[in-house]
N, C-alpha and C positions, 0 to 999 in steps of 0.2 A: 361429276364436278365440272362446271363450266369454265370457259377461258378466263372470265373475269375473276372467279374465285381462285383459280390456279395462279394467275398473275399476282393477286393480292398476297397469297400464301408465299410465293417466291419473293415478293418485295419485303415481307416481314422477315423471312429467313435471311436475305442478304443484309438487311439492317442489323439483325441479331449477330451475324457473322462479323460485320464491321466492328461493332461494339466489343464483341468477344476478342477479336484479334487485337484491337487497341489495348484492351486490358492485359492480354498476354504479353504484348511487346513491353508495356509499361512495367509489368511485374518482373520481367526478365532484365530489361535495360533502362528502365526509368522513363518518365513521361517526356523528357526532352528528346528521346529517340523516336517518339510516336509522331508520324506525319501521315497525311492522306496517301501520299505516294508510297510510303513504306507499307501501310495497310493493304493498299492495292496490290503491291508486289506479293505479299504473303497470301492473300486470298485469290490471286490470279485474276483480278479484274483491272480494267483500265481506270486511272484516276478520275476521268470525267464521269464514269458511272458512279463512283463513290460520292462525287460532288452532287449527284442527284439526290442523295440521301442526307448528306451533311455538307452544307455550303462552305464550311471551314472547320478547322480543328476546334475552334472555340465552340461551335455548335455541337460538335461531337462530345466535347467535355461537358457541355451544358446538359446533354441527354444523359450522360453517365451520372452526373451529379443528381439530376432529378430521380433517376432510377434508384440511387443510393438512399435518398431521403424517403422515397416512396416505399422502398423495402422496409426501412426502419419503422415508418408510420404503420405499416401493416402489422409488424411485430408488436408495436405498442398497443394497437387495438386488440390483438390476441391476448396480450398480457392482461389488459384491463378486463377483458371478458372472463379470463381464467381465474384471476385472484380478486377477492373482494376487499382485502385490506390495502389501503393506499400506500402504507409503508412498504409492504411486501411488493406491491406493484412497482414502486420506484426502484427498489433494489433489483428487481428482475429487469426493468428497463435499462438501468445502468449496466448490468451484466450483458444484456443483449447488444448494447452499443459497443462495449469492449470487445465482445466476441466477433461482432461484425467487422470492426476495424482491424483486428488481428488476422481474421480469415480473408479479408478483402482490402488489404492495405492500399492497393492501387485505386480503388473506388473512394476510400476515405481521403486519400490525398487530393483527389479531384473535388470532393465535397468541401474541402477547406483550403484549397490552393496551396498544397504542400508539395515539396520536392519537385518543383518545376511543372506542376499540373495546374497552371494558372488559367482560370476561366473567368471572363469578365462579367458574365451574367449573374445577377443577384436574385433572379426569379425564384429559385429553389428556396433561398433563405426566407423570403417573405411568405412563401407558402408554409414552410416547416415551422416558422415562428408564429404564424397566425394562431390566435387563441380560439378561433371558431372551430368547433368540433375537434378540438385537440385533446387526445387522450391523456397526455402527460400533464397538460395544464389542469385537466379535470382531476387527476390524481393528486396534484399539489393542492388544489382547492379542497379536496377531501381531508387533507391534513391541516389546512389553514383556511377554514371557511370564513374569511373576512371579506373585505371589499375586493372586487375584481382587480383593482389597481395593485393591491398588495400581492395578490396571487400572480399577476403578470410580472411584477418585479422579481418575485421568487423564481418564477419560470425562467426568466432571463439569467438569473444567478445559477440555476440548474444547468442551463446550456453552457455557461462559462466553466462550471466545475467539470461536467462530464466531457463535452467535446474539447474543451480547452486542455484538460489534463491529458487526454489521449493524444491530441495534436502535439503538445510539448514532448510527451514521451516518444512519439514516433519520430520527431525531428531531432531529438537530442540523445536518444539511447540506442545502442545496438539492439538488433532484433532479439538476441538471446536474453536481454535484460527485461523483456516484457513480462515474463513470468514472475520476476521479482517486483515489478511495478504494479501488477494487478491487485495484490492485497492492500497496497498503499492507496490505490484508487478506490477500492471498495470501502476501506475504512473511512476515507474522506467522504464518500457518498453517505455512509451510515451516520457519520457525525452531522452532515448537512441535514439529513432527514430528521434527526433528533432535534436539531436547532429550530426547525420550523413547526414542530408539534406543539 
């Protein structure tokens, strides 16, 4: 392996360590405790080195937000390929969103500006909500094969139901109540799916 490849591998590793450390601090102490200086302290790098990777905390949060949406998008594509029934696909998508949020609350907080994880960038939203090559939009279209405009409206309602329910639950309920909230969430999802068939 040459010097260029080794440097690139090191660069990818340091970037990954920065993101991982930010998430660990946030999970332990909340997003208000996360700063470039604090991350540098934990991973034993000087702050100027971290600024080479992320010029601000906002840029770091934007990267975490993008990773969260990218991860979910990959899951949705897998679900679409695994199940042929659009109703079953949407139920699986809803469950994958719920499980992702419960297992990665610090990422979900960044994705939706919750709990002090404010990120100014809207880039991830425009990509995630784009209907072009969007597996969830296509699942909804499978249940509601009408005009694209009606499907897009229903897709927006889906976003409000799934991500909105989870956001409200995360900000208003103690963590131990999530197990009680999940059946309520899934019943709401099933009712929504039945309403668009």
